N, C-alpha and C positions, 0 to 999 in steps of 0.2 A: 374681563379677567377670567383666565381658564381655572377651572377647579382642579388642582393637582392632588387632591386627597386620593390615597390609594384605596379601591373598593375593598370592603371588609376590614380596613384598618381604622382604628380610632384616630381622631384629630390630635395632634400634638399640642396638649394645652400648656406646656412649660413656658410658651412664649405668648405674652398678651398681645403683642403687635409684632408683625413681621412683613417687611417690604422687600420686594425684589424688583430692580429696575424701574421703581415707580416715577412716573412723570406726569406732569400737568402743563399743557401748552395753551396759552392763549393767543389772540392775534399779535399782541406785541411781543411775544417770544415765550420761552419756557419759564414757568414759575417755579417748578421742581423738574429736575432731570436726572434720570438713572440714580435713584436713591435706594440703596440696599441696606438694611439694618434690621435689628430685632431687639425687643425689649422684654426681659423675663417678667413673669407674672409676680405680682406682689411688690414691685418697686415703684418708688416715687421718682418719676424721671423729669429732668428739667429740660424743657425745649428751648434752646438759646439761639439768638441770631439778631442781626441788625433788621431794621425796618426793610421790607421788601425781600427778606431772605427766603420766604417761603413757609414760614411758620403756620400762619392761619390757613394757608392752602392745604397743607399736611393734615391739620386738625379737620378742616372741611371734607378731605377725601375720606378721613377714617369715619367721620360722622355721616357720610353719604349725601352731603349737601351738594357736592359736585362730583363728577365722573372723571376717573384718571384717563390720561391720553395714551399711557404707556404702563407696562408692568403690572404686578399684582400685589395685593394687600390682603393680609389675614388677620383676623382677631381670634386668638386662643385656637390657632390651627385652621379655622373655617373661613372661606371667602367672606368679604364683607357684603357682598351684593344680596344674599337672601334676606328677606324681611326678618327671619327668625333669629338673626343676629342682633336686632335692635334692642331687646330687653338686656343684653349683655353690656352695653355701654350708655353713658350719659354725657351729654356735650353742655357746657356752660361758657358763652362767649363773653366778650368785655362788656356789652351792652346790657346783659342780664335782663332778657325780655320778658318782665312780669307785667301782668295787667294792673295798671295803676289804680283802677277803680275797684278792684278785688280787695276784700279783706284778707288778713293773714289766714284766718280759718277757711275761707273759700279756696284760698290759693292752694292749701293743702288738700282740700276736698277734690279739686281739680286734679292733682297729682295722683290721688288714690284712684279716681276714675279712669285715668289714662294709662296706669301702669298696672298690669296684672300681678306683678311680685311686689307691691308697694308695701313697705313697712311704716305704718302709721306711727308706731311707738318711737322709731328713730327720728322721724321727722318732727314729731311733737317735741321730744327731748331737745333737739337743736334749737327750736323755736323758744321753748320754755327756759333754757339756759341763757338765752340772749335777751329774756325779759320782754319779748315781744308781745303786745297785746293782741289776743285773738281777733278782736273787733276793729283793730286798726287798718285803715286802708293803706295799700302799698305806697300812694303817693304821699302819705304823711311820714313815711320811715326815712330814717338817715341813710346815707350810703352804706356804711356799716351793716345796719339793720337789713337793708335790701339784699346785700350780699349774704348774710346769715340765711335769710329766708330762701334765696336761690340755692344755697348749699343744703338747706333742708329738703328741697325739691329732688336735687340730684342724689343725695344719699338715701332719701326715702325710696327711690327707684331701686335701691340695691344693686347698683352696676357692678360688675367685675372690672370694668375699665372706665375711669373718669377723665374726660378731656376738658382741659381748662385753657381758656385763650385769655390770659391777663384779666382774670375777673376781680383782682385786687387792685389794679392800676390806679384807681381813682380814689382809694381810702387813704386817710391820714395814718401816720406811723402806729398809732395806738390801735386803730381799727385792723390795720393790716397784720399786726402782730397777733391780735386776737383770732382773726379769721385763719392765719397760718397754724396756730396751735389747734384750732377746730378740725382743720383739714388734715393735719397729720394723726391726731387722735382717732378720728373716725375712719381714716384709710387703715390704720394699723388694727383697729378693732375688727374691721370687716374683712381684711386682707385684700382691700381694694387697690388695683393698679392705677396709678395716676401719671397722666402726661400733661405737664404744666408749662405753658409758655409764659415767659416773664422777661422784663428787661433789668430786673434788680437783681444783679448778680451776687451781692453780698448776703441777701436773703436766701437765695437758692443753696448756698453752702451749708445752712443749717436746716434746710428742708429736705432737700433731695439727695438720693444715694445712687442716682444713675444719671447719664448725661446724653443729650442728643443735640449737637451743635449744627446748625445750618448757616451756610453764607453763599450768596449767589445761586440759590436753588439747588446746593448740593451739600452732602454730609461732609462736614470737616472732622468731627469727632463724635465717637459714640462708644458707650461702655460704662462700667461700673466705676464711679469716682474714686473709690478707694484703690483701685486698680490702675486707673489712668494717671492720676495726679503724681503718685510717687515715681512715675517713670520719667519725669521732668525734672530739671535742675536749673536753677539760675546761677551763671557764673559771671563774674566781674573781674575785669583786669584792665591792662594798659595797652593801647594800641601802639604799633610800631610804624613810624612814619605815616601816621594817620590811616595806617591799614590794619584790619582785624587779623589777629594772629593766624598763622597757618594751621595751628594745632586745632583750631575750631572745625576744620574740614573732616577731622575724624569722627565727628558727632552730627546728628541730624540737627540742624539749626532751625528752629521755629521762627524765631524774631530776634533781631539785633538792634541796639540802640547805642549812640555815642553821644557823649558830652565832654567836649574838650578832648584830652588824651584818654579818657576813660571809656570802656565799653562795657555793655550789659547784654547778656544773651541768654534766652530761653532755649535749652537744648534737650533732646533725647540723648541720654549718655549711651555711647557705643564702646566705651573702654575707659581706661584710666584718665582722670583730668590732670591739666598742668598744675604742677605745685605753685605756680605763680598766680593762679587765679583763687579767688574767694567764692565759695560755693554755698548757696542756701536753698531751702525746699520752698517753692512757690505755693501759694494758695490757690483755691479754685478760681477767684476772680481774676487773678493774674494770668493763669493759664487760658482761661477762656478769652479773655481780651487779646492775647498774643495770637491765638488762632484765628480770631475774627478780624484782626489787623493784617494778617499774612496770608492772603489767598493762594500764594504760590508754594506755601509749606504743604508737605505731604499730609492727606488725612490720616486720622489715627483711629481705628476701631479695635476694640479689645475681642478677644475670641468670643465672649458671651454675646457681643453685639452683631457678630459676622454671621449671616445667614448660612446655613449648612447647604452643601451642594445638593441638588435635586435627587441624586442617586442614594445619598445618606438618608433623606427623608423617606425614601421608598424602602430602604432596607429593613 
């Protein structure tokens, strides 16, 4: 990836993550292709998509676990390649790779020795609030306790960008709720940007304020949830001779479903609605599912999620 930073100009740190034409190709084909987006600093961003959509590939590219096949990727305005960017991010995968024979105290000591900007006070507080015995071995901890210890490690690093690949997928509802609260409070306290992959769409509505939706290795939706969701409307009406009404063509239709003579459509309004339709505001889960089920629908990126032209960056 080429460094597009203009000599003598500071990096644009408004964007925690910015991708342009990003792609990753394996022997079987493209896992990600022509992905362009940006995530503002300080946001909690949901990374959503079905299995095989490219979510783990994207997180691995940001964490430098794999190299891109095309495009560029920047963290806070700087290319991800230089080793100097590593202190700025932390990555936590689904398997939470902790040393099972280590004690809690030794695990924190390892974090302190490996990370120059380590915050022992933050790490100890997270452990203490979870009532984790410092002399307990990792192998003896419950799933929720191991996740808490893993969060202590990543927040102890004091990253500016936290990458989470479904770290709470194996937790019961009570532990999941506890860890979600911990994540939000710690991220808010330190201004940490979070990019979190999850299949639990209902949970994301209460946790995340920014969306990045992938399907078939491409961006389907990206932007501020408070900006994107109100753009959509669910309309319900009656079909004519088992055909959808012609008036729907005046709007951008994301998804339609029919049951008998009744149709339901998720649309982007392009003008007045037919008085014969019943209109409601959809929730986040309803909108996300519609985009994931409708690959032919046009992608939707808000202005904040759309990378600026290169000339604008250099201006």
